[in-house]
VOGU-3710 file (C-alpha; in Angstrom, 3 decimals, decimal comma):
1> msvivrpvep> -45,234/-22,082/-1,748  -42,563/-19,405/-1,957  -41,294/-17,539/-4,991  -38,171/-18,858/-6,703  -36,060/-16,360/-8,645  -33,564/-17,649/-11,185  -32,023/-16,699/-14,519  -34,312/-17,242/-17,494  -33,560/-20,508/-19,310  -34,156/-21,479/-22,958
11> sdkqeitslm> -37,113/-23,632/-21,869  -38,823/-20,471/-20,520  -38,983/-18,784/-23,931  -42,738/-19,201/-24,490  -43,702/-18,127/-20,959  -41,293/-15,193/-20,843  -42,548/-14,038/-24,255  -46,111/-13,957/-22,890  -44,997/-12,025/-19,806  -43,072/-9,538/-21,926
21> yeyivdfyqr> -46,120/-8,917/-24,128  -48,302/-8,422/-21,038  -45,735/-5,926/-19,714  -45,301/-4,050/-23,015  -48,858/-4,042/-24,358  -51,158/-4,390/-21,354  -49,202/-2,637/-18,603  -47,375/0,113/-20,520  -49,902/0,224/-23,402  -47,248/0,258/-26,106
31> pkpaiekvhs> -47,511/-1,294/-29,580  -46,922/-5,029/-29,728  -43,449/-5,709/-31,151  -43,001/-8,502/-33,689  -42,419/-11,866/-32,067  -39,125/-12,190/-33,952  -37,856/-9,057/-32,211  -38,960/-10,282/-28,778  -37,360/-13,687/-29,395  -34,160/-12,048/-30,625
41> lidtllgknr> -34,006/-9,998/-27,422  -34,628/-13,078/-25,269  -31,918/-14,988/-27,167  -29,474/-12,102/-26,657  -30,182/-12,102/-22,926  -29,832/-15,885/-22,722  -26,246/-15,393/-23,940  -25,566/-13,314/-20,780  -22,972/-11,160/-22,572  -25,008/-7,985/-23,001
51> giqfaaqkeg> -27,541/-8,523/-20,246  -29,459/-11,102/-18,250  -33,076/-11,783/-17,403  -34,331/-13,202/-14,137  -37,675/-14,970/-13,753  -39,863/-15,245/-10,670  -41,560/-18,619/-10,498  -44,373/-19,645/-8,178  -45,966/-23,066/-8,189  -44,283/-23,904/-11,499
61> klvgfatlyf> -45,538/-20,782/-13,308  -43,544/-17,677/-14,236  -45,131/-14,718/-12,471  -42,592/-12,000/-13,214  -39,268/-11,010/-14,685  -36,510/-8,455/-14,381  -34,037/-7,463/-17,083  -30,509/-6,180/-16,491  -28,458/-4,654/-19,286  -24,695/-4,296/-19,022
71> tfstiqadqi> -23,267/-0,927/-19,994  -20,789/1,736/-18,895  -20,748/4,961/-16,947  -18,342/7,555/-18,282  -18,672/9,559/-15,058  -17,542/6,541/-13,038  -15,251/5,191/-15,767  -16,640/1,778/-14,912  -19,165/-0,858/-15,899  -22,718/-0,596/-14,561
81> tvmndlyvie> -25,996/-2,450/-14,895  -29,330/-0,941/-15,850  -32,423/-2,705/-14,567  -34,610/-1,899/-17,537  -37,623/-3,949/-16,464  -39,146/-5,335/-13,293  -42,602/-6,766/-13,838  -44,845/-9,004/-11,753  -48,299/-10,126/-12,880  -51,224/-8,578/-11,003
91> eargtgaaqe> -52,173/-11,684/-9,006  -48,592/-12,164/-7,764  -48,069/-8,583/-6,580  -47,583/-8,345/-2,845  -46,146/-11,880/-2,626  -42,507/-10,812/-2,426  -41,814/-11,629/-6,085  -40,825/-8,036/-6,942  -38,497/-7,823/-3,946  -36,867/-11,143/-4,843
101> lfeacatfsk> -36,381/-10,044/-8,466  -34,932/-6,691/-7,382  -32,569/-8,371/-4,929  -31,447/-10,872/-7,591  -30,524/-7,967/-9,877  -28,747/-6,043/-7,104  -26,863/-9,140/-5,948  -25,830/-10,049/-9,493  -24,569/-6,504/-10,056  -22,566/-6,471/-6,832
111> dngyahmswi> -21,222/-10,028/-7,145  -20,028/-9,379/-10,705  -18,152/-6,180/-9,897  -20,447/-3,604/-11,486  -20,019/-0,097/-10,043  -23,764/0,321/-9,517  -27,218/-0,640/-10,715  -29,581/2,045/-11,977  -33,187/1,964/-13,129  -36,067/4,189/-14,186
121> taasnyraqr> -39,822/3,916/-14,011  -42,695/5,839/-15,523  -43,541/9,099/-13,748  -47,104/7,816/-13,352  -46,080/4,470/-11,825  -46,489/5,485/-8,178  -46,631/1,905/-6,934  -43,192/1,232/-8,437  -41,841/4,474/-6,999  -43,016/3,497/-3,487
131> fydkmggtrg> -41,465/0,054/-3,982  -38,098/1,454/-5,121  -38,076/3,910/-2,217  -38,724/0,966/0,147  -35,887/-1,002/-1,458  -33,448/1,777/-0,566  -33,226/3,420/-3,964  -32,419/7,109/-4,132  -33,926/9,392/-6,728  -31,299/10,863/-8,961
141> dwisysl> -30,746/14,364/-10,197  -30,983/13,386/-13,863  -34,012/13,873/-16,078  -34,647/11,096/-18,562  -35,399/11,873/-22,233  -36,029/9,663/-25,227  -36,344/10,173/-28,947
//
């Protein structure tokens, strides 16, 4: 059975919460945020005004997600999207789920008139870097910082 990619729906809240915790805590080894914060973020994205989440579903189970945030680029004086997350569970990697999620984000960005879609990944995430290179991404000249 093939992977189906679609916007996250309210009925996905429990499954998407579990995937987000796996992504945050297990994959990136960050502290577990309070469930209220995760649910608030999901609810914000369900509104589709400040961003959108896509889910990859295989055989009735969510196996991945991608998150797009809507923002602006001063340099372009235009609206852009930022793909903040693209995550696929270990057992679904290599099935095309990541490619389908990426393409859903790129298509949404293009179809809705955004100037471009950008994204970042951890410097140590070589698998993601190879994937983004394969998807036609170009490495930028900017260095990312956080505080």
